[in-house]
Phi, psi and omega in degrees: 000316179297319180297321179295319180296313179301319180297317180297320182291336180278346179284167179299321180293322180295316179295321179296321179296318177301317181296316185285323188255001177298141179283340176282153172282131179231130174221157181238135178235152175271185184289352175266000180082019179265141181281121180259333177209151173211136182279166182304319180297321180294315180297316180297321180304321183262001176080026181246161164285156186305313187280349183297327187267349182296128181089347178282150176287149182301332181296346175301330184263010182247133178305143184306319183296342182251359189298311183299317180295321182295318179303318179297316179295322181295315179297320181294321180294318181293335177285338178214071185288134175198153182293130179193166171280138183276135173064047179303131180080004181247159172267113182260145180227142173256161181240119179282167181301325181276007177090000179283137175263148176211148183286140182226160172238130188232135172242138183246137177225111179279151172206158180237146178218174178302336180280347179138194180261137183224163175229129174264128178247126175258122188238131179237133174282118182249029180302312182299317179297317180297319178298319179296319179297318179296319178298316180296319179296315179297317180298316179298318179296317180295319178297317178297319179296317180295318178299318180297316179298315179297321179297317179297317179298317179296317179298319178297320179296317178297317179298320179294320178296318178297319179297314179298318179299316179297317179298319179294317178296319178297317180296321179294316178298319179297317180296317178298317180297318180295318179297318179294321179296318178298317180298316179295321180298315180299316180296314182292316184297320181300330179270309187292327178279322183296317184300306180293326179293319177297317179299316181296315180298315181296316182293323178299318178297317182290326177300316179298315182297312181290336176292319178294328180272358181061034179264086187294325182298308179292327179296314179296324180298317182282332172296320177298321178296319179297317179300316179298318179296319177297319178298319179297316178296321178297318178299316181298312180296321177297321178299313182291326177295319179296315179300316181300314181294320180294317181295322183275357179069027183276345181268133176234146177279113181237081184292149176212164180286122179226156171275098187300318182299313180294319183297314181292322178301315179296318180296319177297322178301318178295317181292326182297331179292340182274353179220137176250355185253002176228148176246131180259116181260143184226136174226149179224142175228153178088193180301143184277334183264154179208163182251093186217163176278117185296315185296313181294318180299320180296318178298320178298311182297316179302314181298310183293319180288325177298316177298316181300320179294315183299318190262009178254136177295159179304136176089350180275134181284154174243132185247128177243133179226139175231148181215130175250118184222121182054244182252022181227157178235135175237131178231128179235146176234119185243133175239169177241046187264213189283345177072180182233130181290159179301321182296326183275340188298325183290340181254010192301325185263012177279148179296139176068005181286132175236133178298152182297337181263011183238011185292339181273356182254134182296144178166160182266343186078014181255337189310307184288327177294325177292315179301318180298319179292321177300314180299318178297319179298328179269013180063027180246196182211158177237138177229163178208157172229136183204152175214136183304133177067010179236356176103177185219145173233122175258135180233125177256126177249124184230136173280160177218000000 
């Protein structure tokens, strides 16, 4: 039976039946590109009656925008005819009678007969396949978009977690710093407060004793000790008050127009009253007025000059210089005191830090860290030069 079927299909009638009843569109063109035959499926595919296309050029079934290119491809194919899929890797379109375009897949098979050279074209409408591909492409794009969105959400969540982790670590570091600061404060306060208070109690007793003996010289000496102790306690309390205000953000930089030369001269006058064994010398260059915060500047000057007095031997001068140049102000305080060792210089602006050569001198170790914060608050900076036993010069640079 199979042999009989095969035999029938090989006959002219069998081949004709395949042509007529094939579900694929089949058409035949001559070497001029004219359609010589088209099967019912092919005519239906393009929306024509069977006989309508006979004698028409194949370009009738090609969209106008592709016609010129198609003619070139057809001529090239006829110069080297061989069986192949048409337009591999390209999107091919057919043109229906009503002007509708639709995607197609075409295979070409050339053959020759006594009547001439011909090409058989097998045409399949791949609209459904293309729609499926587009759906798949859209689905893939949507899936990719969703994955991207989810990834972004995940990244944001991770970033938020990292931020929270950093905030917690910062808070923990802050807590550790505060605990360490409290511990240092208790240790320092027990020493720094006890010493002047003990001195005051002892001197008060001696003042009373020398008063009874009418010994004015010794009495004045101990009154002076009491004054110094009160000044030391005031300095300590001022340091802690400044730290508190800075930590709580209560201090604001509020610059105003001031006569800088007069302002520094008055501040030096106040500081000079606190020492009889040092002389504070002052020089100024440039314009006399500046735009600065008076309160913060006064605290900076008090701190730096107070340090210069503490760390300078009796009889050594302290030099203060100010300069107003263009839009900046420079103020320096120079002493001829014990200086700062190279090893201590890197820790100089840390809270509670005391140089190894300054442990015998009263102080909280807060002054310079406060000055550095004040300078930062005024958008300025502090620098220093120092050498052991040769003195130190602090320079504050401030914009105005």
